[in-house]
PLY file of the C-alpha trace (Angstrom):
ply
format ascii 1.0
element vertex 97
property float x
property float y
property float z
element edge 96
property int vertex1
property int vertex2
end_header
7.24 9.70 7.24
3.54 9.54 6.47
1.75 6.22 6.90
-0.46 4.58 4.28
-2.76 1.57 4.15
-2.82 0.06 0.66
-5.55 -2.52 0.11
-5.60 -4.64 -3.03
-7.93 -6.80 -5.09
-6.45 -9.42 -7.38
-7.18 -8.76 -11.04
-8.10 -11.71 -13.25
-4.39 -11.98 -14.12
-3.41 -11.86 -10.44
-5.95 -14.51 -9.50
-4.75 -16.85 -12.28
-1.19 -16.55 -10.97
-2.04 -16.35 -7.27
0.67 -18.89 -6.40
3.22 -16.21 -7.37
1.66 -13.72 -4.94
4.31 -14.08 -2.18
7.04 -13.52 -4.79
5.18 -10.44 -6.05
4.94 -9.21 -2.46
8.73 -9.35 -2.17
8.99 -7.52 -5.49
6.63 -4.81 -4.19
8.84 -4.36 -1.12
11.90 -3.99 -3.36
10.06 -1.57 -5.66
8.99 0.49 -2.66
12.57 0.69 -1.43
13.70 1.88 -4.86
10.95 4.54 -4.91
11.44 5.75 -1.34
8.50 3.86 0.15
9.04 1.56 3.11
6.62 -1.35 2.99
6.44 -2.29 6.65
4.15 -5.31 6.28
2.02 -7.16 3.76
-0.95 -9.22 4.93
-2.92 -11.66 2.77
-6.49 -11.33 3.98
-9.92 -12.93 3.93
-12.88 -10.73 3.11
-13.35 -7.93 0.61
-9.61 -7.33 -0.02
-6.93 -9.84 -0.96
-3.92 -8.08 0.56
-3.23 -5.11 2.78
0.11 -3.30 2.82
1.22 -0.98 5.58
3.71 1.50 4.13
5.48 4.76 4.86
6.43 7.46 2.37
7.67 11.04 2.53
4.49 12.39 0.93
1.26 11.58 -0.89
2.86 11.95 -4.32
5.47 9.28 -3.57
2.86 6.92 -2.13
0.62 7.48 -5.16
3.45 6.83 -7.62
4.22 3.58 -5.76
0.58 2.42 -5.76
0.23 3.23 -9.47
3.47 1.38 -10.22
2.16 -1.70 -8.40
-1.13 -1.49 -10.34
0.68 -1.08 -13.66
2.06 -4.60 -13.32
-1.49 -5.90 -13.83
-1.91 -8.26 -10.87
-3.83 -6.03 -8.45
-5.99 -2.93 -8.21
-5.29 -0.75 -5.19
-7.15 1.45 -2.76
-4.73 3.68 -0.83
-5.58 5.58 2.34
-3.45 8.05 4.30
-3.29 6.84 7.90
-2.67 9.23 10.81
-0.89 8.28 14.00
-2.34 9.46 17.33
0.07 12.40 17.63
-0.70 13.49 14.05
-4.46 13.41 14.52
-4.10 15.27 17.84
-2.23 18.03 16.01
-4.98 18.15 13.38
-7.71 18.28 16.00
-6.06 21.22 17.74
-6.64 23.21 14.54
-10.41 22.78 14.78
-12.46 25.81 15.67
0 1
1 2
2 3
3 4
4 5
5 6
6 7
7 8
8 9
9 10
10 11
11 12
12 13
13 14
14 15
15 16
16 17
17 18
18 19
19 20
20 21
21 22
22 23
23 24
24 25
25 26
26 27
27 28
28 29
29 30
30 31
31 32
32 33
33 34
34 35
35 36
36 37
37 38
38 39
39 40
40 41
41 42
42 43
43 44
44 45
45 46
46 47
47 48
48 49
49 50
50 51
51 52
52 53
53 54
54 55
55 56
56 57
57 58
58 59
59 60
60 61
61 62
62 63
63 64
64 65
65 66
66 67
67 68
68 69
69 70
70 71
71 72
72 73
73 74
74 75
75 76
76 77
77 78
78 79
79 80
80 81
81 82
82 83
83 84
84 85
85 86
86 87
87 88
88 89
89 90
90 91
91 92
92 93
93 94
94 95
95 96
C-alpha cells in the first residue's frame, strides 16, 4: 500500500464547529475504511496546518477520491502528498542514470 500525508486547514465552517473535530476525525477514519483507505493516525497540530493524517491506499486515485470526499463535507481543505518509505525511494534512486 502506498503511503500519503494529508494535511488540512479548517474552513470557516470547520472552525465554527471545531469542537466536533474529533468526531469528524472518527468519521474520516470510517469513510477511509469504506473507500479502501487506511487512516493510520490523525494529529491535530499547531502551525500552518490544523490536522495531519497519515494514510495508506492502493493507489493515487483512491487516495485522491478519499481526500476529495473529505473536502466535500465542507469542514477542511486538504493538501495530499505521496510519501515514500526508505525501500521505495531506494528502488526509485536505483533507476537514476
